[in-house]
N, C-alpha and C positions, 0 to 999 in steps of 0.2 A: 504494500500500500504506500504509494508515493504521495506525500503531501507537499504542497507548495503554499507558503504563506507570503502574500505580497507585502504585507506591512513589515515583517521581519526580514524578508528577502533571504530565506534559507530553503534548502532542500532537506527533506527528512524521510527516512525509511525505517521500518521496523521488521525484525525477523523473530519468529518464535523459536525458542531454544527447546530441543527435544527433552522429554522428561528425564531420561537417564544421564543427561549431559549437564555438567556444571560449567559456568562461564564467569570469568571475572576480568576486569581491566586493571592493569597495574602499570602506571607510568609508560603509556603508549605501547604496551604489550598486552595482547589478548591471550588468556590462558584457558584452554578447554580441557576438561577431564571427563572420562567415562571409565569407571573401574580402575584398572592399572594403567590405562593408556592416557597419555597427556600430550597435547600439541600446543605450541606457542606460535603466535603470529605477531610480528612487528607492524604497527600502524605507521606506514611511511607517508600516507596521504594527508592532505590538509582537511581532516574531518574530525568531528567529535564523536566518540563512541561511549555510550553508557549502557549499563545492564541493570534492569530492574523488573521484578515481577515476571520472570521467565521470558523476557523479551530483550532483544538487543536493538538499541536505537542508534542510528547513524545519521548525523547532521552535517551538512556542508554549507558554509556561508557563501560559497561561490554559486551564483545563480546563472550558470552558463553550461555549455556542453561538457566542459572539463569537470565541473563539480558533479554533474549527474553521472558522468562516466566513472569518476572516482568512487561514488557510492555503489554503482552497479558492479564494479570490479571487486570491491571489498565484500559485497554480498556473495558473489560467485566464489571467492576464497573461503568464506565462512561456510557456505553450503558444501564445498569440497571437504572441509574439515569435519562437518557433521557426517558426511558419507563415509569418510575414512575411519572415524571412530566407530561407526556401525559395522563396516565391512572393509577388509583390506583391498587396496588397489593392486591388481595383478597385471604384469607385463610378461608376455612369452616371447622369447627370442629363439631362433633356430640356427644351429651351427651348420654351415654349408661348406664342404670341402671337396672340390673337384680334382685338384692337382695333387695335394699332399694331405695326409691325415693330420688333423689338428687335435691337440690335447688341451682340454680346458678344465681347470680346477679352482676352487676357492681356497685362498690362504689368508686368513685374518680378514682385513678390510680391503683386500684386493682380489680381483679375478685374474688368474695367470693363464695366458694363452701361449702354448709352446708349439713349435714346428709350423707356424703359420707361413704358408707359401715356401716351406723348406728353410726358413730363416733359422739361424743358430741362436739368435737373441730372443729372449722371451718378451712378450708384450704384456702390459698391465692395464687394468681398468679399475678405477677407484669405486668402491662400494660406499655410498653415503651412509652415515650413521643412522640406525633405526630401520634399515632395509635388510630383508632376508633374501639371499640368492642361493638357488639350488640348481645343480647341474644333473640332469637326468638323461643320459644318453646323448642324443643330438639336440635336446631342448634345454634352455636355460629359463628358469622361472624366477622373476623378480617380484617381490611383494612387500608392501609396507602400508602403514596407515596414513602417511603423508604423501600426497600425490606428487608434490614437487620433488621430494627426495627419491621416490620410486622411479619417476620419469627421468630424472637426471642420471640415476644409476644405469637405467636401460640405455640412455644416450651415450654414457661413458663406455659401456660394453660395445655398442655398435660402432662407435668412433675408433675404438682401439684396433679394429681390423679394417679400417679404411685404407684403400690402396690408391695413392695419388698417381696420376698420369698413366692409368691403365684403363682399358675398356672394360666396363662391368659386364658387358655381354660375353666377353671371352674369359676374363678372370672373375668367376662367380664365387670365389672363395670369400668367406667372411662370416660374420654373425649378424643376422638381420631380424628386426622386429616383425613378428607375425600376428600378434593380437595383444590387445590391452583391455583389461577388466571385462573379459567375456566377449569383446567385440573384435572380429577379425579386421585387419587393416585393409 
C-alpha cells in the first residue's frame, strides 16, 4: 500500500512481517531472525525504516522516481529475506568436460577445480560465508538463506572456469548454471 501525502511530501510503504519472523532496526541495520537463522541488511538508501506492530514502515522524503525506486528496491530485498528465512535458495551448476576430466572438491571456504583443460595449476572459487556447497557427481548444489550470498557463490564457481579468447562452441568445458531455486535457466 503506497501512500503519498502532498502536505508532507513523502512516500510511505508498509510491509507485514510474517508471524515467525522477528525484525528490528539498529543504527541503519535491519536484523531479521527466525529460529536459529539470522540475516542482516544495511540500509544504504536515503529512507527511514521503522518497525512496529508487526509491520515495517519505509518512508522517503524524496518525492520523485528515485525515492519511489529506493522504496521498491528495499521492499524487494526484504521480501527476499523473508523467503530465505522460510526456505533456502538453491542454485544447481553442472560440470561439463569434453576434452579433459575435471576434478572438483570443496576445501574449507573454497571450491578447488583440478585438471581443468589439462592445466597443472588448480583453480579456486570462493564460497561466501553462510552458503553450503555440495558436489554430487557432475552436479554442484549451492544453497543458502541469503540470496545474494548464494548467487555470488554460484557466480564465483562459474567464473573460475571461464576461458578467455576461446570459442565456447568448441571449448565447452567448464561449470555452468543450470537452475536456480527450482526454476531451470
